[in-house]
N, C-alpha and C positions, 0 to 999 in steps of 0.2 A: 174386342169385347169392350162395351162401354163401362163407365165407372160404376153404375148401379149394378150391372151384372157381376162385376168383380166383388162388390160388397155382398151381394146375395150368395155368391159362391163361397166366400169366406165364412159367412154365417152358417151355410149348409155344412161345410166341412167341420166346423166346431160342434155342430149338433150331433155329430157321430160319436162324440166322446161323452161318457157319462159323468166324469168327475174332473176336477181341476188339476189333479196330478197328471192325468192323461193329456189334458189341454196344454199344460206347461211343457210336457215332453214334445208335443206337436209344435209349439211355438219355437222351441229350441231347434227341432229338426228343420223347421221352415227357415230359420236363420242360417243353418248350415248350407242351404242351397243358394245363398247369395253369391253372386259372382265376386271373385277376389278383387278387392279394391287395391289398385297399384300403390306402392309405397309413396310415390310422389303426391298422391292425393291425401295421404294421412298427415296433413299439415294443420296448424292452428286455424287458418282461415276457413277450413272445412269442418271444424268442430261445431257441433250443435250446442249452443249455450243453454244452460238449464238442465243438462243431463248429469247425473252423478257419475255414470260410466262415460267413457269416451265414445262418442258417436261421430263418425265422419260422414258427411253427406255432400255429394256433388250432383250437379245437374248439367245436362246438355240439351240443346234444341235439335230435334230431328224433324224438319219440315215445320209444322206448327204444333208439334207435340214435345212434351218435356220427358227426358229420360233421366231418372234418378238412379244413383248408385250409392250404396252406403255400406258401412261396416261398424262394428263395435268391438270393444275388448271384453265384453261380458255376454255370456251365452243367451240369457233371456232378453236382454236389451237388443242384441243382434236379431233375435227372433221378432221382437216387436217392431223394430225399424224395417225388417223385411216385409212385414205385413202392410205397413203404410207405403213402402216403396211399391209393393205389388198393386196397391189400390191406385196410386197416383201416377206411376211411371207409364208412359205411353199415352197419356191423356193431354188434352189441350189445357192451357193456362185457365181458360174460362171454366172448363169442367171442374178443375181442381178448386178454383175459388168458390164455385157454387155447390160444392159437395163436402159435407162434414163426414168424418169417418164414423158413420152410424154403427158399423159392425162392432165397434168397441162396446157400446152399451147393449146392443142386441145379443151379444154372446155373454154378457155379464162380466166382462173383463175389468171394468172399473172397480167392482167390489173385491177383486182378487189381486189387485196391484197395490204394492206399498205406496205411500204418498210420494216418495222420491221417484219411483218408477212411473207413476201416473203423471207427475210433473214433467219427467223426461219425455214421455210419449207425447204430451201436449206440446212440448218444445219442438219435437221432431215435426209434428203436423204444422205448427206455426211457421217453422223455417221453410217447409215445402210451399206453403201458401205465400210466403214472402217472395220466394223464387218465382212462383206463378204470377204474382202481381208484377214483378219486374219484367218478366218475359212477355206478359200481355201488353205492357206499355211499349216494350221494344218492338213487338210485332205490329202494333198499331201505327208506329212512326216510320216503319220501313216499307 
């Protein structure tokens, strides 16, 4: 599934819920589906800077696609990171760099996040794009 199809699917899923209480429950449930992050990955080097909660993010290269894994010590934050992992994992560095997480505004999430959570979400996206930039450069030189 390409990155735009993933965004459209996320927007469609959120349109099924009438209010933000249901959407928050869905975000939390989405986070519970994240693959367990091994303890050895829960190190300071993998912490996303700018998040109030602890968020660990790792990346691996599979062919020419990036595979992100993440975890958090807070339920809603874990759900938020799971959504951006879903969007960007399995995509090429170029696709990641050229795609903003538009689903955030399309579902109205920005208006329903506290400023600290919104900053944390922006930091997660920024870190994923930094990884994509590094791997794009690495792929071009190999």
